[in-house]
Backbone atoms as SQL, in Angstrom:
CREATE TABLE atoms (id INTEGER PRIMARY KEY, chain TEXT, resi INTEGER, resn TEXT, atom TEXT, x REAL, y REAL, z REAL);
INSERT INTO atoms VALUES
  (1, 'A', 1, 'MET', 'N', -2.598, -22.382, 17.439),
  (2, 'A', 1, 'MET', 'CA', -1.890, -20.842, 16.916),
  (3, 'A', 1, 'MET', 'C', -2.904, -20.738, 15.756),
  (4, 'A', 2, 'ALA', 'N', -3.201, -19.209, 15.943),
  (5, 'A', 2, 'ALA', 'CA', -4.201, -18.687, 15.467),
  (6, 'A', 2, 'ALA', 'C', -3.067, -18.077, 14.390),
  (7, 'A', 3, 'THR', 'N', -3.592, -18.024, 13.092),
  (8, 'A', 3, 'THR', 'CA', -2.452, -16.835, 12.152),
  (9, 'A', 3, 'THR', 'C', -4.078, -16.011, 11.557),
  (10, 'A', 4, 'ARG', 'N', -3.179, -15.020, 12.067),
  (11, 'A', 4, 'ARG', 'CA', -4.359, -13.653, 11.272),
  (12, 'A', 4, 'ARG', 'C', -3.808, -13.164, 10.181),
  (13, 'A', 5, 'VAL', 'N', -4.500, -13.267, 8.849),
  (14, 'A', 5, 'VAL', 'CA', -3.741, -12.256, 7.634),
  (15, 'A', 5, 'VAL', 'C', -4.423, -11.108, 7.330),
  (16, 'A', 6, 'GLY', 'N', -3.944, -9.631, 7.252),
  (17, 'A', 6, 'GLY', 'CA', -4.275, -8.650, 6.697),
  (18, 'A', 6, 'GLY', 'C', -4.168, -8.281, 5.607),
  (19, 'A', 7, 'LEU', 'N', -5.239, -7.884, 4.735),
  (20, 'A', 7, 'LEU', 'CA', -5.164, -7.366, 3.092),
  (21, 'A', 7, 'LEU', 'C', -5.566, -6.307, 2.730),
  (22, 'A', 8, 'MET', 'N', -5.364, -5.079, 2.718),
  (23, 'A', 8, 'MET', 'CA', -5.779, -4.064, 2.109),
  (24, 'A', 8, 'MET', 'C', -5.061, -3.313, 0.996),
  (25, 'A', 9, 'THR', 'N', -6.333, -2.990, 0.184),
  (26, 'A', 9, 'THR', 'CA', -6.034, -2.449, -1.103),
  (27, 'A', 9, 'THR', 'C', -6.100, -1.225, -1.075),
  (28, 'A', 10, 'VAL', 'N', -5.487, -0.592, -1.682),
  (29, 'A', 10, 'VAL', 'CA', -5.479, 1.143, -2.064),
  (30, 'A', 10, 'VAL', 'C', -5.386, 1.391, -3.248),
  (31, 'A', 11, 'GLU', 'N', -6.360, 2.677, -3.649),
  (32, 'A', 11, 'GLU', 'CA', -6.222, 2.933, -5.116),
  (33, 'A', 11, 'GLU', 'C', -5.696, 4.539, -4.634),
  (34, 'A', 12, 'LEU', 'N', -4.481, 4.749, -5.697),
  (35, 'A', 12, 'LEU', 'CA', -3.672, 5.911, -5.757),
  (36, 'A', 12, 'LEU', 'C', -3.734, 6.934, -6.828),
  (37, 'A', 13, 'TYR', 'N', -3.410, 8.035, -6.695),
  (38, 'A', 13, 'TYR', 'CA', -3.519, 9.058, -7.617),
  (39, 'A', 13, 'TYR', 'C', -2.137, 9.493, -7.456),
  (40, 'A', 14, 'ILE', 'N', -1.087, 9.440, -8.620),
  (41, 'A', 14, 'ILE', 'CA', 0.195, 10.058, -8.415),
  (42, 'A', 14, 'ILE', 'C', 0.300, 11.294, -9.105),
  (43, 'A', 15, 'GLY', 'N', -0.450, 12.308, -9.303),
  (44, 'A', 15, 'GLY', 'CA', -0.300, 13.701, -9.685),
  (45, 'A', 15, 'GLY', 'C', 0.765, 13.953, -10.547),
  (46, 'A', 16, 'GLY', 'N', 2.027, 14.058, -10.071),
  (47, 'A', 16, 'GLY', 'CA', 3.284, 14.723, -10.391),
  (48, 'A', 16, 'GLY', 'C', 3.839, 13.996, -11.632),
  (49, 'A', 17, 'CYS', 'N', 3.319, 12.653, -11.978),
  (50, 'A', 17, 'CYS', 'CA', 4.049, 11.684, -13.030),
  (51, 'A', 17, 'CYS', 'C', 3.471, 12.409, -14.300),
  (52, 'A', 18, 'ARG', 'N', 4.278, 12.303, -15.089),
  (53, 'A', 18, 'ARG', 'CA', 4.097, 12.314, -16.663),
  (54, 'A', 18, 'ARG', 'C', 4.360, 11.525, -17.489),
  (55, 'A', 19, 'SER', 'N', 4.963, 10.169, -16.996),
  (56, 'A', 19, 'SER', 'CA', 5.358, 8.889, -17.946),
  (57, 'A', 19, 'SER', 'C', 5.516, 7.811, -16.830),
  (58, 'A', 20, 'LEU', 'N', 5.256, 6.569, -17.422),
  (59, 'A', 20, 'LEU', 'CA', 4.928, 5.382, -16.476),
  (60, 'A', 20, 'LEU', 'C', 6.303, 5.132, -15.837),
  (61, 'A', 21, 'LYS', 'N', 7.850, 5.608, -16.273),
  (62, 'A', 21, 'LYS', 'CA', 9.112, 5.776, -15.499),
  (63, 'A', 21, 'LYS', 'C', 8.949, 6.128, -14.428),
  (64, 'A', 22, 'GLU', 'N', 8.402, 7.699, -14.566),
  (65, 'A', 22, 'GLU', 'CA', 8.165, 8.214, -13.227),
  (66, 'A', 22, 'GLU', 'C', 6.982, 7.744, -12.112),
  (67, 'A', 23, 'LYS', 'N', 6.309, 7.125, -12.643),
  (68, 'A', 23, 'LYS', 'CA', 5.198, 6.520, -11.801),
  (69, 'A', 23, 'LYS', 'C', 5.739, 5.321, -11.083),
  (70, 'A', 24, 'ARG', 'N', 6.941, 4.529, -11.258),
  (71, 'A', 24, 'ARG', 'CA', 7.901, 3.108, -10.765),
  (72, 'A', 24, 'ARG', 'C', 8.710, 3.731, -10.454),
  (73, 'A', 25, 'GLN', 'N', 9.371, 4.843, -9.930),
  (74, 'A', 25, 'GLN', 'CA', 10.167, 5.135, -9.217),
  (75, 'A', 25, 'GLN', 'C', 9.239, 5.915, -8.267),
  (76, 'A', 26, 'VAL', 'N', 8.155, 6.348, -8.088),
  (77, 'A', 26, 'VAL', 'CA', 7.966, 6.681, -7.133),
  (78, 'A', 26, 'VAL', 'C', 7.072, 5.592, -6.540),
  (79, 'A', 27, 'LEU', 'N', 6.931, 4.616, -6.863),
  (80, 'A', 27, 'LEU', 'CA', 6.194, 3.374, -6.438),
  (81, 'A', 27, 'LEU', 'C', 6.876, 2.478, -5.967),
  (82, 'A', 28, 'GLN', 'N', 8.016, 2.163, -6.575),
  (83, 'A', 28, 'GLN', 'CA', 9.158, 1.609, -5.909),
  (84, 'A', 28, 'GLN', 'C', 10.047, 1.929, -4.769),
  (85, 'A', 29, 'SER', 'N', 10.127, 3.242, -4.687),
  (86, 'A', 29, 'SER', 'CA', 10.548, 4.269, -3.060),
  (87, 'A', 29, 'SER', 'C', 9.401, 3.846, -2.203),
  (88, 'A', 30, 'LEU', 'N', 8.047, 3.900, -2.261),
  (89, 'A', 30, 'LEU', 'CA', 7.422, 3.707, -1.423),
  (90, 'A', 30, 'LEU', 'C', 6.643, 2.603, -1.161),
  (91, 'A', 31, 'MET', 'N', 7.041, 1.628, -1.980),
  (92, 'A', 31, 'MET', 'CA', 6.903, -0.021, -1.982),
  (93, 'A', 31, 'MET', 'C', 7.990, -0.383, -1.473),
  (94, 'A', 32, 'ALA', 'N', 9.104, -0.024, -1.278),
  (95, 'A', 32, 'ALA', 'CA', 10.535, -0.284, -0.234),
  (96, 'A', 32, 'ALA', 'C', 10.678, 0.055, 0.861),
  (97, 'A', 33, 'ARG', 'N', 10.036, 1.461, 1.143),
  (98, 'A', 33, 'ARG', 'CA', 9.809, 1.620, 2.472),
  (99, 'A', 33, 'ARG', 'C', 8.989, 1.197, 3.409),
  (100, 'A', 34, 'LEU', 'N', 8.184, 0.570, 2.869),
  (101, 'A', 34, 'LEU', 'CA', 6.455, -0.061, 3.565),
  (102, 'A', 34, 'LEU', 'C', 7.319, -1.447, 4.026),
  (103, 'A', 35, 'ARG', 'N', 8.093, -1.878, 2.901),
  (104, 'A', 35, 'ARG', 'CA', 8.744, -3.372, 3.172),
  (105, 'A', 35, 'ARG', 'C', 9.524, -2.771, 4.227),
  (106, 'A', 36, 'ASN', 'N', 10.461, -2.513, 4.394),
  (107, 'A', 36, 'ASN', 'CA', 11.742, -2.210, 5.168),
  (108, 'A', 36, 'ASN', 'C', 10.888, -1.773, 6.593),
  (109, 'A', 37, 'GLU', 'N', 9.893, -0.933, 6.663),
  (110, 'A', 37, 'GLU', 'CA', 9.265, -0.582, 8.004),
  (111, 'A', 37, 'GLU', 'C', 8.420, -1.764, 8.719),
  (112, 'A', 38, 'PHE', 'N', 7.890, -2.131, 7.816),
  (113, 'A', 38, 'PHE', 'CA', 6.543, -2.954, 8.485),
  (114, 'A', 38, 'PHE', 'C', 7.040, -4.595, 8.513),
  (115, 'A', 39, 'ASN', 'N', 8.051, -4.782, 7.490),
  (116, 'A', 39, 'ASN', 'CA', 8.170, -6.272, 7.112),
  (117, 'A', 39, 'ASN', 'C', 7.037, -6.771, 6.814),
  (118, 'A', 40, 'LEU', 'N', 6.558, -6.579, 5.276),
  (119, 'A', 40, 'LEU', 'CA', 5.078, -6.765, 5.038),
  (120, 'A', 40, 'LEU', 'C', 5.368, -7.083, 3.534),
  (121, 'A', 41, 'SER', 'N', 4.439, -7.807, 3.165),
  (122, 'A', 41, 'SER', 'CA', 4.230, -7.907, 1.133),
  (123, 'A', 41, 'SER', 'C', 3.525, -6.694, 0.598),
  (124, 'A', 42, 'VAL', 'N', 4.127, -6.352, -0.487),
  (125, 'A', 42, 'VAL', 'CA', 3.552, -5.263, -1.281),
  (126, 'A', 42, 'VAL', 'C', 3.804, -5.118, -2.650),
  (127, 'A', 43, 'ALA', 'N', 2.653, -5.037, -3.282),
  (128, 'A', 43, 'ALA', 'CA', 2.136, -5.067, -5.326),
  (129, 'A', 43, 'ALA', 'C', 1.449, -4.197, -5.737),
  (130, 'A', 44, 'GLU', 'N', 2.064, -3.840, -6.808),
  (131, 'A', 44, 'GLU', 'CA', 1.238, -3.421, -7.598),
  (132, 'A', 44, 'GLU', 'C', 0.110, -4.256, -8.463),
  (133, 'A', 45, 'VAL', 'N', -1.052, -4.116, -8.653),
  (134, 'A', 45, 'VAL', 'CA', -1.997, -4.998, -8.951),
  (135, 'A', 45, 'VAL', 'C', -3.098, -4.545, -9.803),
  (136, 'A', 46, 'ASP', 'N', -3.141, -3.481, -10.032),
  (137, 'A', 46, 'ASP', 'CA', -3.631, -2.508, -11.480),
  (138, 'A', 46, 'ASP', 'C', -3.209, -1.444, -11.559),
  (139, 'A', 47, 'HIS', 'N', -3.868, -0.904, -12.492),
  (140, 'A', 47, 'HIS', 'CA', -3.667, 0.643, -13.107),
  (141, 'A', 47, 'HIS', 'C', -2.360, 0.149, -13.799),
  (142, 'A', 48, 'HIS', 'N', -1.846, -0.769, -14.110),
  (143, 'A', 48, 'HIS', 'CA', -0.277, -0.838, -14.992),
  (144, 'A', 48, 'HIS', 'C', 0.132, 0.601, -15.858),
  (145, 'A', 49, 'ASP', 'N', -1.511, 0.527, -16.711),
  (146, 'A', 49, 'ASP', 'CA', -0.803, 1.242, -17.872),
  (147, 'A', 49, 'ASP', 'C', -1.290, 2.593, -17.827),
  (148, 'A', 50, 'LYS', 'N', -1.800, 2.877, -16.456),
  (149, 'A', 50, 'LYS', 'CA', -2.141, 4.251, -16.367),
  (150, 'A', 50, 'LYS', 'C', -1.049, 5.225, -15.360),
  (151, 'A', 51, 'HIS', 'N', -0.173, 6.398, -16.059),
  (152, 'A', 51, 'HIS', 'CA', 0.777, 6.916, -15.369),
  (153, 'A', 51, 'HIS', 'C', 0.437, 8.057, -13.961),
  (154, 'A', 52, 'GLN', 'N', -0.654, 8.163, -14.226),
  (155, 'A', 52, 'GLN', 'CA', -1.046, 8.671, -12.737),
  (156, 'A', 52, 'GLN', 'C', -2.059, 8.158, -11.644),
  (157, 'A', 53, 'ARG', 'N', -2.223, 6.657, -12.335),
  (158, 'A', 53, 'ARG', 'CA', -3.178, 5.908, -11.341),
  (159, 'A', 53, 'ARG', 'C', -2.032, 4.794, -10.722),
  (160, 'A', 54, 'ALA', 'N', -2.744, 4.170, -9.701),
  (161, 'A', 54, 'ALA', 'CA', -1.809, 2.630, -9.099),
  (162, 'A', 54, 'ALA', 'C', -2.811, 1.976, -7.963),
  (163, 'A', 55, 'CYS', 'N', -2.870, 1.041, -7.959),
  (164, 'A', 55, 'CYS', 'CA', -3.534, -0.113, -7.251),
  (165, 'A', 55, 'CYS', 'C', -2.723, -1.040, -6.532),
  (166, 'A', 56, 'LEU', 'N', -2.528, -0.849, -5.044),
  (167, 'A', 56, 'LEU', 'CA', -1.368, -1.718, -4.059),
  (168, 'A', 56, 'LEU', 'C', -2.291, -2.379, -3.496),
  (169, 'A', 57, 'ALA', 'N', -1.660, -3.821, -3.166),
  (170, 'A', 57, 'ALA', 'CA', -2.251, -4.585, -2.719),
  (171, 'A', 57, 'ALA', 'C', -1.468, -4.967, -1.171),
  (172, 'A', 58, 'ILE', 'N', -1.673, -4.622, -0.188),
  (173, 'A', 58, 'ILE', 'CA', -0.543, -4.805, 0.883),
  (174, 'A', 58, 'ILE', 'C', -1.028, -5.791, 1.820),
  (175, 'A', 59, 'ALA', 'N', -0.322, -6.766, 2.209),
  (176, 'A', 59, 'ALA', 'CA', -0.641, -8.087, 2.961),
  (177, 'A', 59, 'ALA', 'C', 0.112, -8.140, 4.299),
  (178, 'A', 60, 'CYS', 'N', -0.775, -8.307, 5.278),
  (179, 'A', 60, 'CYS', 'CA', 0.530, -8.676, 6.556),
  (180, 'A', 60, 'CYS', 'C', 0.262, -10.111, 7.445),
  (181, 'A', 61, 'VAL', 'N', 0.485, -10.706, 7.936),
  (182, 'A', 61, 'VAL', 'CA', 0.677, -11.578, 8.802),
  (183, 'A', 61, 'VAL', 'C', 0.732, -11.699, 10.642),
  (184, 'A', 62, 'GLY', 'N', 0.246, -11.638, 11.190),
  (185, 'A', 62, 'GLY', 'CA', 0.112, -12.003, 12.470),
  (186, 'A', 62, 'GLY', 'C', -0.782, -12.681, 13.490),
  (187, 'A', 63, 'ASN', 'N', -0.320, -12.973, 14.937),
  (188, 'A', 63, 'ASN', 'CA', -0.882, -14.079, 16.158),
  (189, 'A', 63, 'ASN', 'C', -2.144, -13.522, 16.359),
  (190, 'A', 64, 'ARG', 'N', -2.292, -12.277, 15.980),
  (191, 'A', 64, 'ARG', 'CA', -3.562, -11.365, 16.789),
  (192, 'A', 64, 'ARG', 'C', -4.322, -10.600, 15.776),
  (193, 'A', 65, 'THR', 'N', -5.522, -10.560, 15.821),
  (194, 'A', 65, 'THR', 'CA', -6.467, -9.588, 14.640),
  (195, 'A', 65, 'THR', 'C', -6.074, -8.235, 15.316),
  (196, 'A', 66, 'GLU', 'N', -6.098, -7.793, 16.524),
  (197, 'A', 66, 'GLU', 'CA', -5.601, -6.496, 17.142),
  (198, 'A', 66, 'GLU', 'C', -4.641, -6.229, 16.299),
  (199, 'A', 67, 'HIS', 'N', -3.539, -6.542, 16.413),
  (200, 'A', 67, 'HIS', 'CA', -2.236, -6.422, 16.025),
  (201, 'A', 67, 'HIS', 'C', -2.121, -6.047, 14.204),
  (202, 'A', 68, 'VAL', 'N', -2.679, -7.166, 13.464),
  (203, 'A', 68, 'VAL', 'CA', -2.745, -7.380, 12.216),
  (204, 'A', 68, 'VAL', 'C', -3.910, -5.428, 11.793),
  (205, 'A', 69, 'ASN', 'N', -4.950, -5.428, 12.439),
  (206, 'A', 69, 'ASN', 'CA', -5.755, -4.637, 12.396),
  (207, 'A', 69, 'ASN', 'C', -5.028, -2.936, 12.303),
  (208, 'A', 70, 'ARG', 'N', -4.444, -2.938, 13.770),
  (209, 'A', 70, 'ARG', 'CA', -3.598, -1.722, 13.688),
  (210, 'A', 70, 'ARG', 'C', -2.242, -1.802, 12.693),
  (211, 'A', 71, 'MET', 'N', -1.719, -2.745, 12.102),
  (212, 'A', 71, 'MET', 'CA', -0.439, -2.337, 11.545),
  (213, 'A', 71, 'MET', 'C', -1.271, -2.012, 10.102),
  (214, 'A', 72, 'LEU', 'N', -2.198, -2.367, 9.843),
  (215, 'A', 72, 'LEU', 'CA', -2.683, -1.847, 8.705),
  (216, 'A', 72, 'LEU', 'C', -3.415, -0.067, 8.641),
  (217, 'A', 73, 'ASP', 'N', -3.963, -0.101, 9.623),
  (218, 'A', 73, 'ASP', 'CA', -4.123, 1.181, 10.302),
  (219, 'A', 73, 'ASP', 'C', -3.407, 2.248, 10.290),
  (220, 'A', 74, 'ILE', 'N', -2.103, 1.643, 10.844),
  (221, 'A', 74, 'ILE', 'CA', -0.345, 2.520, 10.451),
  (222, 'A', 74, 'ILE', 'C', -0.270, 2.729, 9.202),
  (223, 'A', 75, 'ILE', 'N', -0.495, 2.072, 8.478),
  (224, 'A', 75, 'ILE', 'CA', 0.239, 1.868, 7.265),
  (225, 'A', 75, 'ILE', 'C', -0.687, 2.818, 6.109),
  (226, 'A', 76, 'LEU', 'N', -2.261, 2.939, 6.562),
  (227, 'A', 76, 'LEU', 'CA', -3.009, 3.777, 5.812),
  (228, 'A', 76, 'LEU', 'C', -2.681, 5.421, 6.298),
  (229, 'A', 77, 'GLU', 'N', -2.684, 5.401, 7.896),
  (230, 'A', 77, 'GLU', 'CA', -2.238, 6.999, 7.886),
  (231, 'A', 77, 'GLU', 'C', -0.799, 6.993, 7.827),
  (232, 'A', 78, 'ARG', 'N', -0.113, 6.235, 6.949),
  (233, 'A', 78, 'ARG', 'CA', 1.360, 7.022, 6.512),
  (234, 'A', 78, 'ARG', 'C', 1.097, 7.160, 5.337),
  (235, 'A', 79, 'LEU', 'N', 0.204, 6.372, 4.531),
  (236, 'A', 79, 'LEU', 'CA', 0.107, 6.562, 3.150),
  (237, 'A', 79, 'LEU', 'C', -1.097, 7.665, 2.659),
  (238, 'A', 80, 'THR', 'N', -1.893, 8.467, 3.962),
  (239, 'A', 80, 'THR', 'CA', -2.442, 9.836, 3.791),
  (240, 'A', 80, 'THR', 'C', -1.430, 10.854, 3.886),
  (241, 'A', 81, 'VAL', 'N', -0.510, 10.726, 4.283),
  (242, 'A', 81, 'VAL', 'CA', 0.633, 12.318, 4.638),
  (243, 'A', 81, 'VAL', 'C', 1.296, 12.008, 3.748),
  (244, 'A', 82, 'GLU', 'N', 1.295, 11.030, 2.754),
  (245, 'A', 82, 'GLU', 'CA', 2.682, 11.121, 1.807),
  (246, 'A', 82, 'GLU', 'C', 2.556, 12.147, 0.854),
  (247, 'A', 83, 'SER', 'N', 3.591, 12.690, 0.527),
  (248, 'A', 83, 'SER', 'CA', 3.308, 13.942, -0.488),
  (249, 'A', 83, 'SER', 'C', 3.194, 13.424, -1.756),
  (250, 'A', 84, 'ARG', 'N', 3.968, 12.853, -2.633),
  (251, 'A', 84, 'ARG', 'CA', 3.681, 12.531, -3.914),
  (252, 'A', 84, 'ARG', 'C', 2.531, 11.362, -4.317),
  (253, 'A', 85, 'ILE', 'N', 2.128, 11.171, -3.552),
  (254, 'A', 85, 'ILE', 'CA', 0.341, 10.949, -3.564),
  (255, 'A', 85, 'ILE', 'C', -0.507, 10.981, -3.197),
  (256, 'A', 86, 'SER', 'N', -1.813, 10.705, -3.611),
  (257, 'A', 86, 'SER', 'CA', -3.457, 10.976, -2.811),
  (258, 'A', 86, 'SER', 'C', -3.908, 9.605, -2.939),
  (259, 'A', 87, 'LEU', 'N', -4.288, 9.474, -2.035),
  (260, 'A', 87, 'LEU', 'CA', -5.057, 8.176, -1.562),
  (261, 'A', 87, 'LEU', 'C', -6.436, 8.789, -1.967),
  (262, 'A', 88, 'ILE', 'N', -7.051, 7.698, -2.742),
  (263, 'A', 88, 'ILE', 'CA', -8.261, 7.878, -3.356),
  (264, 'A', 88, 'ILE', 'C', -9.592, 7.076, -2.749),
  (265, 'A', 89, 'GLU', 'N', -9.119, 5.230, -2.402),
  (266, 'A', 89, 'GLU', 'CA', -9.901, 4.842, -2.044),
  (267, 'A', 89, 'GLU', 'C', -8.858, 3.644, -1.413),
  (268, 'A', 90, 'SER', 'N', -9.521, 2.751, -0.285),
  (269, 'A', 90, 'SER', 'CA', -8.573, 2.014, 0.556),
  (270, 'A', 90, 'SER', 'C', -9.943, 0.576, 1.005),
  (271, 'A', 91, 'GLN', 'N', -9.520, -0.687, 1.097),
  (272, 'A', 91, 'GLN', 'CA', -10.464, -1.383, 1.959),
  (273, 'A', 91, 'GLN', 'C', -9.054, -2.678, 2.260),
  (274, 'A', 92, 'ILE', 'N', -9.972, -2.623, 3.201),
  (275, 'A', 92, 'ILE', 'CA', -9.071, -3.885, 4.643),
  (276, 'A', 92, 'ILE', 'C', -10.065, -4.765, 4.693),
  (277, 'A', 93, 'GLU', 'N', -9.428, -5.931, 4.349),
  (278, 'A', 93, 'GLU', 'CA', -9.777, -7.528, 4.718),
  (279, 'A', 93, 'GLU', 'C', -8.944, -8.447, 5.818),
  (280, 'A', 94, 'LEU', 'N', -9.277, -8.693, 6.558),
  (281, 'A', 94, 'LEU', 'CA', -9.290, -9.813, 7.669),
  (282, 'A', 94, 'LEU', 'C', -9.503, -10.874, 7.266),
  (283, 'A', 95, 'LEU', 'N', -8.466, -11.588, 7.234),
  (284, 'A', 95, 'LEU', 'CA', -8.641, -13.209, 6.619),
  (285, 'A', 95, 'LEU', 'C', -8.282, -14.206, 7.698);
């Protein structure tokens, strides 16, 4: 059985945040929704000390490359319409 792993990193701008506490609230809410809706792993991996920037790593596992790729595309679409953040950059790797 083949296992496919998809890894997506996204750079985000969180314009309305004036403190790290506000940033944490926005990110915790966003990450919880992604975990619940898509059953994936997500973590903040960079820009911990910047209150208007974040870098998230999102990983998902499946048995078909097409399924994993489509899932990451859907997540990317959701992030682009999220009102509290702006997507700066994204990168997808299939392992």
